[in-house]
N, C-alpha and C positions, 0 to 999 in steps of 0.2 A: 168689356171693351165695347163702346158704342159703334153701331152700324149706321148706314145710310137709311135703313128701314126705321130706326129709332129717330132719327132726325125728321124724317118725312112724317111720322105719326104725331110728334110733338108739334112740328111747324105748320101741319095740316096741308101738306102737299103730296104730290106723288114722289115715289123713289127716284123716277127717271129725272124729275125736276131737281131734285137734290143733286143727283149725278151731274147734270149740266151745270149747276152752279158750282160745285166743287171742282169740276175739271174744265170749267169755262169751255164747254163743247158747243153750247147753243145760247142765243140770247134769252136772258130771263130778266123780268122787270126788276127794277132798283128795290122796290118794296119787298117783293118775295125774295130776292137774293139777301137781303139784309137781314130778313127775318130767318132764313135757313142758316146763314152764316153765324148768327147770334146763338141759335140753338146748338149748332156744331161746336161753338166755342164753350157754351155752357156744359157740353157733355164731354169735352176734352177729346172730341173725334180726332182720330189720325187716319189718313187714307192708307189703305193696305197695299203695301209695295208688292205683296205676292200676288194680290188680285190684278193689279195693274200689269205685272209682268207677264201673267198668264193671258191677259187680254191682248197685249202688244207682241207677245213672244220675245220679250227682252227683259233682263233683270238688271241691266246697267251695272254689271258686276264681273270683274276679271278675277281668275284665280292664277295664283303664281306658285310654283315649286321652286325650292332652292335647296341645296345640299348641306349648307352649313350656316348656323347663326353666329358662329365663333369668330369667322374671319371677317374683319371690318370691310373688305372688299365687297362682300355680298350685301352687307347693310348700307353701303353708300350706293349700290346699283338699285336696292329696294326703295331707297329715298327717292331716287329719279322716278321709279314706276309709280310710288304712292302718290307724290306730288302731282304727277301729271294725270293720274286717274282723278284726283280731286278736282283739278282745274277743268277737266273735261266732263265732270258730272258722273263719274264712275266710282264704284266702291272697289276695294281690293281684298280678297281672301288670300292669305299667305299661309303656305304649308312648308314646314322644314323637315326634309326626309332624313337628315343626319347619315346619308349615304346607306340607308337602310332599304333594301329593294321591296320588302314586304310592306314597310311604311309608305314607301313611294306609290306602290299600287293602290293601297288603300286611300291615299290622299287623292290621287287622280280620279278614283271612282267617286269619292266624296264630292269632289269639285264638280264633275259631270252630272252627279245627281242633284246638285243645287243649281243646275241649270245656268252655270256661268256663261256669259256672252263669248269669252275667249279664254285661252290658256297662255301664260308665259312659263316656260320651262327653262330653268337654269340648273341643269343636271349634267354631269360629265358622261353619263352612260345609261342605256336603258337595257332591261332584259326583254326577251321575246313576249313574256306575259304582259308588260306594260305596253309595248309597242302594239300588241294585238288589242289591248284595251282602248288605245287611242285611235287605231284604225275603225273600231267600231262606231266612232262619232265623226265622220269625215266633214259633217257640215259646221263643226265647231272651230273656228280660226285658232290656229296655234302658232306662236312665235317661239323659237328656239334661240337661246342666248348662249354664247360661249361654249359651243360644242361643235363636233366633227360631222362626218357625213351622216345624212338623215335618210332613213328608209320609208319615209311618209311625206306626203305633200303638206309643206308649211313654209312659213317665212323665216329667215335666220338674220339675227343681229349679231356680229361679232367684232372683236378687236383684231387688227392686222398683227397677230402675234409673231409671224414670221419676220416682218419688218422690224418689229419691236426688238426681238432677239438680236437681229442684225445691227440695229442702231445701238443697242447696249454694248455690243462686242467692239462694234467699230469705235465707239467713244474710247474704250479702254485702250484700243490700239493707238488711236490718234493721241492719246495721252502718253504714249511712249512705252506701253506695256507689250511684251512679246511672249511672256510666260503667263498664260491666261488660262484658268479652270472654270469649271462651270458646275453649279449644284442645280440639277434639273428637277422638274416636278415629277410627279408619277407618269411614266411614259405611256400607260395605257389611257391617257387623257389627251385628247387632240390638241389642246392648247399647250400643254407641256411639251409634246413632241415638236410642234411648229416653233416654239421659242428656242428649243434645242437646235432645230435645223437652221434658224437664223444665227445661232452661235457658230455653228460648224460652217456655214457659207461665209461669214465675215472672216473667219480664221483662214479658210481656203483662198478666199479673194485676196488676202493679205500675204499669201504664202507662208503662213505660219502653221507649224505642225500642232496637232491636238494630242496633248499627252494624256493617255487615259488614266494615269495615276492621279491626275488632277480633275477627273470627273466623278462626281458622287450623285447619288440619287436621292431626292428627298419626297415629302408627301404633301407640300404646299403648306405645312403647318410650322410653327416654331420650333416644335420638337425635332421635326424632321430636319430642319436647317441646323440645328444644334448638333444632333447626331452625326449629320453629313460632314460638319467641319471637323468634328472630332475624329472621323474616319481619315480625312484628308491630311490632318497633321501628323499621322502614324506613317506617312510616306517619308522618303529620306530628305526630301525638301519641298517647300511650298511654292506655288506660282506667285507672281508679284500683284496678280489681280484675279477677282472672282466675279463671274456673272451669276447672280443668284436669282432663279427664275420667278421669284415672287417675294414681296415685302415681308411677309410673315416668315418666311425661312430666313431672310436676311436678319430679321430680329434675333432668331436663334443663333445665327452666325456670330452677330455682334457679342451676345452673352457668352458664348463658347470662348471666343478670342479674348475677351475680358478675363475670364477665368485662367486662361493660359498665358496672360501678360503678353499677348500679341496685340500690338497697337494698330488701330484702323484710323487713317490710311497709311501711317509711317511704315509699318511692316508689310501689310497687304491691303490692297484697294478692293472696295465692294461696290457693285452697282446691283440695284434691286429691280422689282417689276411690279407696277400697279399704281404706285403713288397714293396709297392708302393715307387717310388723313394724318395718322400719327407718325407717318414717315419723317416729317418735317420736325418731329418732337424727340426722335431718337438722339442717342449720344454716340457718335456725332450725327447730325442730320444726314439722312440717307439720300445719296444720288440714286435716281431711279428712273424708270420709264413711265410716264404718265398714261394711264389707260382712262379714256373718258367715260367714267363710270355713271355719272348722272345722265350724260347723253345716251347711253347704252339703254338706260330705263326708259328715257324719254321716247326714244327711236321705237321700243318695243311697244308702248301704248300708241302711239301715233300709227304704227304699222297695223296693230289690231283693229283701231277704229276705221282706218281706211279700208281694211279687208271686209269689215261689216257694212260699210256703206257702198262699196263696190265689190260684190261678189264675183269670182270667176276672173279675177286679175292672175297673171301668172305669178308663181312663187318668186320672192325677191330675197336678195342677200344683200344687206346693208353692212358694209365694212368700215369701221370708224380707225382712223389713223392714231397711232401712239406718237408721243412726244418725249424728248429727254427733258429731264429736270436736274440741273447741276446743283448738288449741293457740297457736302464736306467729306465724303468717303473715298474719293479717288484722288490719289495723289499723281501729279503730272511729272513724268520723268524726263520730258524734254523741254 
């Protein structure tokens, strides 16, 4: 690979002159600039991003950790991150941990060794080892997405899941349903807990009892929703409506209901959460709570760039509001 020294030797100029021409850091005559650029083109010279990053102490690269690549929700958030990185002149290194804490620690270590300018973490939990590793690099800006209490300094971008769970349940109540169940996500995850809290609060505000026979726990994946619904149907009776705490589990519910000849929404109404792209193409199209996934990614990138340009700002929490998307899986009883 050609270097500036090679260009300087062939063009008959100093290496510093070549540097000024390539980096446009000082005036060089048109005649010399043309000669230098001509030689650079002939040698297929490409500036070293590594050398430049060492000089300015910036790589213009962000690292992102996510827990799963199989849930379309994460892919839609990553789209927002990647596109906004591109628009703002940054590169993105994406690591998928698959909920494996050994892999997560290795990925964090790798990203830090590659001198990323900032980290975006979209993981439901961290072990002490991972937290200790992050604490060793306090100067690297970090944005946490979709996670609960954070024991180190960073910015946070999140969906208002408490309000989202409340909106979902309130919609079922306003549609005339009084017998309402819930399929939660894993309650050791912050977002799953607060969506469940939103469900509980809406039921309490409406003066409706929560029947524990109609509460089942899933894992935010299709199989978890499928299994949870199969558990619910073993009860003496079913609720008229279900709040399913994410769209992936709602897909599993719809499959299980179809196998059992339970019609949606005629026999049971369902509302999901996230509004992933395929929710509109389910049969029937899924009524759900829209989480602003692209905006989550955009806000994460904007927050990191702001942190880099203005160090020392107080930690910020940006909370984005969910909205209701009405489709065809909720039957109105009134």
